[in-house]
N, C-alpha and C positions, 0 to 999 in steps of 0.2 A: 381462932375468931378476929384478933385485932389483925391478921394480915387479908383475911376477908372483908373485913371494916375497908383497912385502906383501898383496896381497889376497887370497892362500889364508890368509894370518896375519889380514888381518881378518875371513874371512868365520868361522873357528875363533871368534873372539871374539865374535860377535856371535849370538844366537837368533831362528830366523826360526818366527815363527808364524803359523797361520792366520787371519784376520780373523773365520772363521767359530765359533772357541774363543770369543771373547768372548762373540757373543751365545748359545751354547750353556752358557758361565759364569753368564750372566745369569737364564739360564731357572733350571738349575737350584739359585742362592741364592734366586730366588722362591720356585721351588716349598717348599724346602727352610725359608725364611723362616714362610711360612704355614702349611706341613703343620707342623712342627714346634710353632709354636704350639696347632692344632687337636689334637694328638696327647696333646701335654705335658698340655692342660685335660681334655681328655676323661679322661686317667689319673690325675689329682692330684686335681680335682674336677670332675666330670661335674653332680653335679645343682647343685652354685652356676653353674656358667656356663650353665645351659638355664634358668635362673629367670627370669624377667623382671617387670615393673611390673603382670602380668596374671595371667601364673598359672608353674607352675613343673613339674617329672617329677611323672607322667607323660606328661601334656598335651603339656608342651614336651619334647621329647628329642634337638635337635638345635641344636648353640650356634650364635651369631651369630659373625660376623667377628671374632680379637683378644682382646677383653674387656679386662680390668682387674685378672686376677690375676698374681701373681708364682709360677714365674717365668717362666711363658710368654712374657709382656708384656715382661719385657727380653730373654728369647732373639732376640724377632720385630727387636726395636729395634736389636739388634746385626746381624743378618743382615740384615735393610734396610738397616742404613749401609754393610753392605760391599756391599750390589749398587748403590748407586747409582755404584759405580765404573765396573761394566763398561755400565749404562747410559747416561753422560756417556760412554762409547768407543763403542757402538752409534750414539749420534746423531751424535756427529762423523766416525765412519766410513762411516756412512750418506750424511752431507753431501758427505764428501770424492768417492765417485765417480757422486754424483749433480749437482753443482754446474755449471751452464753458465751462459757471459756474455750468452746472449740471453734469458734465464730469470729472474723474481726467485722462482719457484713452490721450488728447493728451498732458499732461505734460509729463507723462510717457515717450511716444513718443518722446517727447523734449530732455528729459535725455538720455533715451539709445541712439538719433542720437550723442548727442554730446560725449558718450562715443564710438559708432560706428566710430565715427569721429578720435578720437584716439586710437583705436584699430582695425578696417577697418572691421566690422562687419555693422550690416544691417538689421533695419525695416522703415516701413513706413505707414500712414492714410491716407488711399486713400478717398479724400471725396464723398458723398453720391453723386449716378448722373453720377461719371465719371467712366462709363461701360468701356470703350475704356482702361482707364489708370489699372482699375482695371486686366482685361483680362491681357494685358499685364506683369503685374506685377505675377500675376500667372503664368504665362507659363515660364518667365524666372525664378522663386523661383524653379518651378518643375525643369526644368534644373540643377538650380544651383546644390540642394539636390542630386536630381539625378546624379549628375557628379561626388559629394564623393567617392561614390562606388566603380565605377572603379578606381578612382586614388589611394584610399587606397588601391586597389588589386595590383594595378602595383606598389606601394612604397613597398609594404610587397615583391614582388618581386624581387626588385632590392635590398631593405634593408637585407631580412632575405634569399632569395634562390641567390642574390647575384648573377643575369641574366642580362646580356650583353642588352643592349638595351630597358629592361625594365624601366629605370630611364627617356627615350626620349619620353617615353609614359605615363610616370606620367608626365611630365612637359607640354604635350597639354592640359591633365586635368588640371592643375594646372593655366594657362594662360587661358583656359577657362571660371575659374572660375572667376578670374579676369576681363574678357570681362564682363561677365555675371551680375558680380557687378556694374562695368561702367553703363552697361545697367538700370540696374535696377534704379538708379539714375538718371538718363536722362528723364525720366519717368516724375519725377516732373516738368520737364519743358510743361510737355504737362497741367499739372493742372493747374501750373500759368498761360497759354496761354489761359486757356479757362475762369478762373476767371479772366480773365483782371487785373492782381494784377500789380499795378505797382508803383515805387518807384522814391521820388521826391528829388535831390540831392541839400541840400544848405536850408536855414529856413531864413522866413523872420520876420524882427522883427515886425509885425502886427501880434499881437494874433489873429486879423480876419482873419486873411489870411489863407483858407483853403488848401494852397499850401503844410503848413506842414503836409499833410497826407499822410497814407498808403492807397490805394485805391483797395478795392476787391470787386467787384460783388457779390450779392448774389447767393448760390448753386440753389435755386429751380431752376427747371427747365422753369418755367413761368415770371420767376419776370424778371421783365427790369430793375430795381432799382438796384445801387450800392449801399453796405454798405460800408460804409468809418471807417475805425480805426485812426483814431487819437490819441493824446498825453492825452488831454485834454473835447475832443466836439466829436459829430456825426454828419455830415450831408451828404445828399445827393451830388454824385456827376455825371455829365454825364456818360452814357456809351460809350466807345471809339466805332469807327467805327470796324466792323467786316473785317477781312482781306480774300481774297478768299486763302484758304489751298491749294488748288489745284493746283494754278498758281505756275510752276517750275520760272518761269521768273522773275529777279530782276526789279522793277518797280522804275522811279522817283516819288517822294511824295512832292509836293509844291517844284519841282527843287533840291531835296537834297533826295542822297540814304539811306535809313531808315538803319539803323542796324538790324531791325527784320529780314528784308529778306536775309543777307546776313548770320547770326549765325542763321537762324532757322533751329532748329531740322530737321523738314519734308523735309527742303532742302537737308540737310547730308543724311536723310535717303530716298531719291531719287536717288543721285548718288552711295550708297550704292545698291542699289537695281538694278541699268543699271548693276553697273560692276559684279554683280553677275550673271543678265540675259547674259552678254558678255562671263561669265567663262562658264557658261552651254552650249554655243554655243561652246567653244573653246574644250569641252570635248565631245559634239557633233560626232564634224568632227575628234577628236583625236579616238571615239569609232568606227564611221562608216568606216576609212579608216582601221583602224587595220582588219575589218574584211577579207579583199583580202587579205593582207599580211600573215595573218594566214592559211588562207585555202589554197595559192597556195606553201607553203611550201610542200604539199603533192604532186603538180601536177610536181614540179620540180624534183621528186626523181622518178618519175612512167613516167616522160618526156612522158605524155599524160594526159585522165583522170583518177580521182583516186577514184571516187565517193565523196570528199570532196565537191567538185565543187556544190554540192547540199547546201550548206551552204548559196547560193546567195539568196536563196528564203526567209531569214530573210529579207531582204532589201522587201518583200513586206508585212510585219509584218501591215505596217499601214492601210492595207485592214480593221483590225480588228475595225478603228474607224467608220466604216456603222454600227457597232451596237450603235444605240443612248445613251444608257446608258452610256456605257464604254466612250462615247466622253464627255457625259456632266461630270462626275467621274473627266478624265483626266484633265479638264480645270481647276477644284476646286485645293485649295491650299493644302489640304490632296491629293488627285492624284497628283500633278507635285512631292510635295517633295517623295512621294512613288514611284513613276517609277523614278526620279531620283536620287533615293538611290538604288533601285533594280539595275540601269544600271552601279553603280560603281563598279559592279562585275567584268564588263570590264577593269579596272582599277589594280584590285587584282588579276588578271588573271596570272600577270604576278608570280607569287608564285609558279603557277603550272609547272612542271617539264616536264609533258605528254604534248605534242603538241597537242593528239586528245582529252585531255580534255579540255585542252586552249582552243582550236576551239569554244568546244559544248559553255563553259561559257561566249567567246566572242561573240556567235551568238543568246544567251540570250540577252546580254547588248546591243544586236543591236535593237529586239524587243522592249526593254523598253525605249530607247532611242529614238526610231524613233515613237512608238505611241505619246510617250509626246511632243517631239518638232514639229511632226506631227498635233496634236492636237491643239497647238498653232496658227500654220500656220493656219488652217483652220477656225480658230473664232476669230481673230485680224482682227478687221474692218480697219485699217489701213496700215502702212507699216514700223512699230516698228518690226516685226518677220523677216520682210527681210534685214532690217538692221542689227539684229541680226546674222542674216546668215552669212550677209558678216562680219563682225567682228572677228564673231570665225573664221571664216576662215582666216582672216590674222593675226590673233593670232596665228592661230594654225601653218603657216608659216613662223612667225617669231620666234616660239618656236624652227622649224625644224631650222632654220639660226642660231640660239644662239647652237643649241645641232650639229652641224656636218650634215645635214640634217636627222636627225632621231625625229622622236617628243618624246618629253622625259618620257608622260605617257604612250605611246606603250607598250601592255603587251610581245612583243616578247623584249622587254628592262628590264633590271635588273639595279642593281648599276652596277655589271661587265662591263656591257655594255651598259653603258651612259644613263639610265633610272633614273628618278628622281619619283619614284611612289607612294613613299610614301607623298612627298612634295604636288604633283597633289592631291590624296587623303584630305590630310589635309585643303588643300584650298577647294574642294570640299566638305567636311562637312562644312566649315562655310560658303559656297555659301547655303549650305541645311539650314542651321542655320538661314539664314537671308530671304530664301525663306519661311519658317515656319511660321517667326514671322513677312513677312511683312503685314501692312494694305492694304486692297482693293482701287483699284486707279479708284475713281468715275466718271474721265475723261474718262475712256476708258471700252467700252462696249462690251459685248461679244458676238459676233453670232451663238451661240451654237444654233442647231435647237434643236427643240421640235415639236413629234408630232403631225401632224397637223396644226402645228404655223410655220410660218415663218412673216420673213420681208419685205415686200410688194415690197418695191425695187429691194431688193436680188432676190425676183422670177421675177419680170420683168428682172431685168440684165440677170439672168438666160434664160428669154429665148430668150433674142436680142443675147446673145453671147454661144454658145455650150461649155461645157464642155471638149470636145475631145481634143479641142484646144489647150487651156491652160493646159489641164495633158498632153499634147504631149511634150509642150513649156518648161514647169517646168522641165520634166524628162529628156531633152535634155540639158538645162541648168546646171543641177543640175552635171550631168556625165563632161560640161566642165569644171565646175569649180574644180570638181576632177582629172579631165583628168592633166589639164594644169596650175591650180594654188594653189594646196595646197605644194608646195615646189617651192622657190622663183627662183631654177637653173632650171627646166626644160623647161623652153623658151628658154634658155639659151643652154641649150643641142639640143635643135631644131637646133639653128643658128653654133653652134662650126663647124667649119673646120682644127682648127689646126693654126701652127706659121709661119710667112714668115720672113727674116731677124731679126730674132730673138726674134719678140714681136709677139704676139698673133693676130689674124686677128679681133677676135672679143671677147666678153667680157668674164672675166673668173668668173666661179660660186662663188668664197670664195670671190670675191670681188667687183661684180657686183649685186648679190641677191638683196641687200639692193633697189635697182633700180626698180625691179621689185613689191618690197612690197611697195614702193612709187606708182607706177602708181596703183598697187591694191587700196590704199589708199585713192587717188585721182578719181578715179571712183566710189566708196563709195560716196565719198565727194558729189558726183554732184545732187544724188537725197536727198541728206541730207539737203542740203544750197538751194537749187532752190523752189522757191515758188511753192507750190503745181499745181496750175493751169500750172504753166510753164515744170514745171520739169517732169508732166506726157504729158504734149502734145510732149515735145524734148523725152522723151525718151520710148515712144510708134510710133514715127515717122517712118515712112520707110526711112528717109533718112539717120536716127540713124544704121537703121538695115544695110542698105548700107555702113554706116563707119566700122561697126563690119565684114561683109563679106570682103572688102577692105582688112582690117587690117589683117585676116584669111589670104587673098591670098597670101600677104606681106611675112608672117609668112614660110608661106609652101615653097614658090617658092623662094624666098631668102637666104642668108646665109649672115653670120657673122653681123655688126650693124646695115646692113639696116633690117634682117631677123628679129634680136631682137627687132628694133624699133615695126614694125610689132605685135611683139609678147606683147609689152606693150601694144599698142592702143588694142589688143583684150583684155588684163587685164582691161581695163580702159571701154570698151565696155562691157564686161560681169559681170562686177560687179557692173555697172551702172544700169543693168536694172535687178538685181535680186530683190530688193524690186517689182518692179511693177510684174515680173512674180508670184511671191507669192502670192501678194495680188490677182490676174486677176484668179490664181486657188483657192483660197480661195471664193471668188465672186462668180464663175461661178460655183464654183463645191460644194457652200454650201448647197444643199438639201441632196445631198449625196456625202458627204466628202470620204468615202471607197472607191467606187468607182474611184472617183477623181483619189486616192492617191496610188490607187492600179496602172493604168493604168501607172503612171509619174514614178512610180519605176518599173516597168516591162520595160520603156523602159532602164530606167538607166542599166539595168540588161544586156539587149539587146548589149548595146552598150558598157560594160561592155567585152561580149564577142569578142564581134567583133574588139575589139580594141585589144586583145589578139592575136587572129586567124590572124589578120595583119603578124605578124611575128610568130608564132607558128603553123604555116599554115601544116607544115611537121609533124605535131604529132598527127592533130587532123581529125576526119573527117569534110569532107567539106571544108577541109582551104584552097584550092586548088581557091577557089570563093574568099576569103579575101587575096590571099598572094599582100602581098604589096599595098594595099588599104587605107591605111592612107588618101589620097587625097579623096575618096569617103565618105569613115569614116566622116571626119572632114566636106565635103558638107552637107552631110546628116544632123549634128546635127546644122549645120545653118538654113537649111531647116526645122526642125521641130520649132528651136527657130523663127522662121518668124511668127507662129501664136501668138506671144504677141505681133504684132506689128498690128496698124489699116490702114489697106490695106481698097482703096478705093471700094467701092461696093461689100465688102462683110462683113459679122458677124463676123468673128474668132478676137479674140484677140482685141477688146474692153474693157474699163473700163466703170463702171457704174459712176463712181465718181472720181477725181480728188486721185492725191499720197499724201495723207495725211499727213504728219508728225510736231508733236507740236514741237513748240521753243525749248522748254527742250529737248526733244531726238536729234533734231538738233545740238543745244550747246554741248550734252555730246558726240554725234559721234562727231562732227569735232574734239574737245578733245580727245576724243581717240583715233583717227586718226594722229593727231600728235604726241601723246605718241609713237604710233607705227612706224611710221615713222624714229622717232629721234630714236626710240630705235635700229632699222634697222643697221641707220647710226653709232651709237656709236659703235656696236661691229662688224661692218664694219671698223670702223677707228681703234680700238682697236687690231683686226687681221692682221690689214693692215702690210704686211713682211717691216721691216726697211731695212734690206739686205738679199739678194739674197740667196738660198739654196748654199750649199758648199758639196764638197765631204766627206766623212769620214777619207780618209787617202790623205790629199793633198800633193803634192809633190812627192809622192809614185811610182807614173804612174798605181797603180793598183786600176782596177776598178772589183767592184763586181755585178755581172746581175743575175735577176732572174726571172723566167716564173711560175706565178700560175693561176689555172683555179679556181676561189673564187665561183662558184656554188651563184652566185646571190647575194652573201653577207647574206646568211641563214648559218647559221652552223647545225650541224647535230640532234639538240635539237629543232630548229625551231625560234632562235634569232639573232639578228644582231652581224657578226662576222666582224666588221669594226675596233672594239679596238682588237682583240685576233693578226688579219692580222699586225695590225701596231705593235705591240710587235715582233712578228716575223721578221719580216720586219727591225726595229730598233736591233734585237740583232745580226741580220746578216748582219748588215752594209751593206746593200744593195746601189747600186749608182744608179743603173738602174733595173726598175722592171716591167715586163710586167702582169698584171692581165687579167684575161679574165672572158667574161658571166658579163660585171660590166655595162650593160643598163638598169639600176634600173627605169629610168623615165616613168614607166607604173603605172598603178593605183594597178595591183595585187602585185608589187614591192614594194610599199608604194612610187613611185615618190623620189627614196631617189640618192646619189652622194654618191657611196659607195669612192670614192676618198678626200673627207674631212676631215676626222680627218687624215689621213695621210698625207695630203698636208700641212693642217694650224699646226699640231702639230710636224711633222718632219722636214718640210720646204723641199719641191720638187717641181719641173717646171713638170705640167702636162698639157697631151692632154689626154682628154675624149675618142677620138675616134668618130667613126660613131654615131648620134643620135636617138635617139628614131623614125624620120622620115625615117631613114635607114633602117627598120624593122631587126637589125642584134641582135643578144643574146648581142655585146658590145664588147670592147677590150680599152685597155687603157693603158696611158706609163706614168709612173714614172721618175723621172731624178735627180741628182742631179747634172747634167751639163748643162749647157744652150743649149735649142732647137733651132737650128739655122732655121731650116724650117720644115714641117713635110707636109704628103698628106696622104689623106684617099682612103683607094680604099675599092672598092666592088668586091668579086673574084666573077667569072663565075660562076653562079648555075641555071643552066638550069632547076632541077628536085626538087634538097633538099633546105635546109635552107640556107640563105644568110650568105656570110663569108666576116665579116669584116679584114681588116688588116693596118699596121699604118707604114707609111716608115718617120721614122724621121731621120734628120741630126743632130750629137750633137758635141761640143765643148767638147773633152776630152784631158785635159791638152794642149791644144793649136793644139788639130790633130781633123780633121773630122773624126767620127765614124757616121755609119749608122747603124740604128737599125730598125730592123724588128718585128715587134708584129702582129699575127693572129692568127684566130681559123678557121679552116676547117671545112668541111663539116663531116659527119658520114660515116661510110664505107658503110653503105646502099645503097648510090649512088656514083658510082663508076665513072661515066662520070665526076659529080662534081668535086671530090678529084682530078680526074687527070687533069679537065680544071684549078683548082684551084691552085694544083701545078707547073703547067708550066709557069702561071701567077705570082708566087710570084719566081720561078728561073728567071723568064725573069729582074725583079724588082730587083735581087741582082746583077745577072751579068751585067747589065747595071751600076753599082756602083762601077766595076773593075775598077783598083787597089783600090780605098777607102778601108782600114777596116769597114768590115762587121759585126756584130752577130743579126743572128735570133733566135726569143723566140716563140716557135708555140705550137700548138697544131693541130696536125697531123694527128694521127689514123695510125698507122702504125707501123709494126714489122721492127726494125731493118735489113739493108741491102735486105729488101724485093724491088724483082725486077720490072720492070713495067708491067703496068700501077701504082702501089703502088705508094703514093707520095715522099719514101726516096730517090728514084733514079735521081728522079728529081730533086730535091731541093739541093741535094749533087752536083751531076754530073753536072746541067745542069747550076745551079747557081753557081758555082765554090766553093762551100765551104767546111770544115771539121768539120765531125763530133766531138762532144767535146770529147765524149769516142767509139768509131767504137767496141770497145770492151764489152761492157754493152750491153747485149741482152735482157734483162728483162725491155723493153720498149713499150709502145704502144700510147700515147698520147701525152705526152709534149714529145719535143725534142729543143735541144741546139746547134747550128752551128756557126761558125765562121769564119773568115777569118783576114788574115794583123793585127794579135794579137799573143801576146804568152800566150799560156793558161797554170793554174802553178794550179788552184785548179778546182775540180769539185764533188758534195753534192747532194745527196737525202735525201729531209726531208718531215718526216712524217707528215700527215694531220693533226694528232690530233684530234679534233672535229672539227674544222674549214671549213672543206669543203669536196668534196670526192674523192680531188684529191692530188696530193706529189705536194713539193715546189721543184724545181729544181734549183739550184745555180752553175753557171761556173764566175771562177775568172780568168781574163785575166791581161797582162799587156801592155801597149800602147808602141809601140818601138820608140826612139827616135828620136824626132820633124824631117820632111824631110826623114824621113827612110821609104820606103814600103816595105814589108816584104812580099815575095812571093815565092812560089815555097819551102814550106818547106814540108821536108820528114818527111813520115811516123814514122821513128826510132826518130827526135831530138824532132816532135810534144808529142809523146806517152812514154817521156824516164821516167819512176817512181821514185819516189823518197819518204820519209820519211818527214813530215812533219817538223821534229827539222831540214833537211839540207835547210829547208826556213827561211828567217827571219820572227821574230813573225806576222809582219805585214801582211803575208800571213795568216796567220792560222786562221779559223773559227773559232768560240765560243768554248770553252771545255765544257761547261755545257750543250751542246748535244749531246754528247757522251754518249749513254746508249741503254734502249732496250724498249718493251713494257712494262715490268714490273716492270725496274726500271732507273732512269737516266733522261736526256733530261728535258725538260721544260713544262711545259704545255700540255705533251702528246706530242709535237713535240722531235723527234731526227734522228740522221742521222741511215739511214736504207737500207736495200739492199746489202751495204757493212758494214755496219756499222762502218765506217769510214767515212775520206774525202780522195780523190784520188787526191792526188798530183805529180805534174809533177817538175821535177828540169831543171833551163836552167842557170845555175849558171856564164856563160861568159854572154850569151845574156840578161840577167837582168840587169846583171851590167852593160852593155852597154845599156840598153832602160833606164837607167835612169840615166847616165851623160850626 
């Protein structure tokens, strides 16, 4: 009795720890040591740590290992010193369970382990029967030694040939070797866990107490008996109970949280696998959305069909999955890695300068990524793939929110235009490494069909619910997600109407985009957290469909905050049904996935075409039937999605089983959504303007204005032009800018906001103009002066394209000035141009005698008689031409009234667009003084720029020609100078 009590007391005084904890602790500490050094260095002095003896940033943009900078080197030394304890323990424990009297190999391995710990090398002895450990060690060893070859290659390019940028690539392989080395060590934890090796800390004084032992079960596959390694004796120990390695949840054992569940290597691996899957989904959306922007570059130059539209048929490439061997191969690890590696050519296409070649490469990337991901959709028996699709979409939207409305890995971007293509590819390679070494998931069974064989439940379900309905619903939902939710500011643009009483009537994109991301996250959280039967019943109920229809109705028919609220609820609706729609398509089209996916993406293509035709109807055959029919397209979208819901007495849209989501997937999804939502909020707070915009030359009364048709944000090489536009506007110090062809919130333009870079980096008030639901090419107003009020106009257009106009009242140095920005129709529609010109003249005349500036795209020759627009605008609008002697104009015009005109310049387009930038400089009269009835002689008195104060000079750097001078291909052309007007007395009076 006494002995029994003594033994029980002894057990309470000692701590039993699984030996696998030591290996896990070593792995975490090693990762923390290197990872903290990398992150701290990048955060504190990034440009210093990437500089080397050959080059610096931006040629070199990734640091080598550790470095010599404080404090990251000190932190690394501390953590690596702490790591040495678990490292020596791992070496000792491995020797204990592998040493044999018949062989000296374990002793040599032990000696090598000690030397390795001191010199950072590596060798391990894998126990017999541990095939999984052996397989992983072989794979990592092959990658490790295989990486040495390219690492040496780039080191030679750096050290011998002095090539800038080579050391960055060398650094990638250097860091890769470190990561592989740590992963190689971590496999020891699997050995310890399988051997059930335990360490008992604390020693009993009772020599008969077996608690002084380190136990390890026999490595024999059939043995149930544990072999005990003791200091003096051998005895049998009971085998610990086996834990379920597939259970991702943390369970309570006898009321206490077990350390093993927290530190288990498998748990960390599942998290890394989930993150890798989300990143692949992000790349899927990035590549798929890039195809339309790449091909539409050709269409906008042709103003009609160019032939590039044939690339749309890349979207139906999932029809290839109707080939059963291909489907089966695509769902294997080898198939996934191969297809996703090939899809990375879509990211690498940013290096291609030829738009045609870039289109072919991006099209091929779409083929590979669609086949790979659609194969996973059609063979996944639960909602996992639907959640991944939603997480990837939100991640893509967040990346655009961070990167000024541009996806950082799009091939239309490069380092000069805001791209982070290299970073995206590096992360993709890491994700591929994780995918290639990922162990199989036994809890998720593939539904891959085999010839003549099928799962009975799926066959029964296929007969109960037709594949056609699910396929149409999938296509409609996919288009809706792409059309409305790939950018956080799209539904804001739908609701935008301008300013009133110096405040915006609705949300601003750069400030409220985070709210859209929050709504998307909330929508995807619903199927993730609801119990399977409840979630399935709710998300397929016709009441939920009615909620989605009501939200769409509010978004389309109302504006400002109410319309935005409708859009947010539509975002919640669409995101919430994504897993259900994907699962229905998989189950209903299980037997013939190629047929199902072909129809789904054919529906997507039809919606793409219809969406563009609603605005481009004047340039395409049959476009008249789509003119301003966005309401009909939206109604058809919802009608097609209705097939995903349970309708009484119909067989369409029925789920064969509940919307199953594992607890681990739900937890990971919820955590990831929280991170995405917080990230969007942090970005918004970081960019929230502390003070309002200010004019470039305060106190001078000078107002620099400009008008520029920016060709939908595509430069002449098919790349995004926002940053080039920003640079010119900044150099010219434009206080008020009218930008035309700016409505990019359509799928073919990439759902972009062309004003984001300028607004956020230069500080402007912005009026986005009529939204995509107004079916125009777009007009935007940027102002350094407060916008008192603004109104949007759709000018009369009975035949041709709809013409947008913005009428805004600005507070310019205390004087109210009306600014009108417009994009009139083409010369082919004479009646349209006449009616539009009369309407603009009426708007400007009604504001008399208030000062007015007109910045517009008119398409007329100077002084052309009626019915050409010029005479209507100048005479009926009570306006002055900024330079009536300039007869070499056709598209863009600047008119004014009630201001002193001091300069006029025409700046060449460079490669930014197909149209020049026109600049007009004015001086505001003294407050309370109305300047009327100016004579032509007083308005057009020529002067040299030296006769005016330097505040009136435009940048000298832009004097030049096409062959020399200028900045980035921009220079003062036509006159080869800036035309200035001298008002010495009146200007001084205006400034007093």
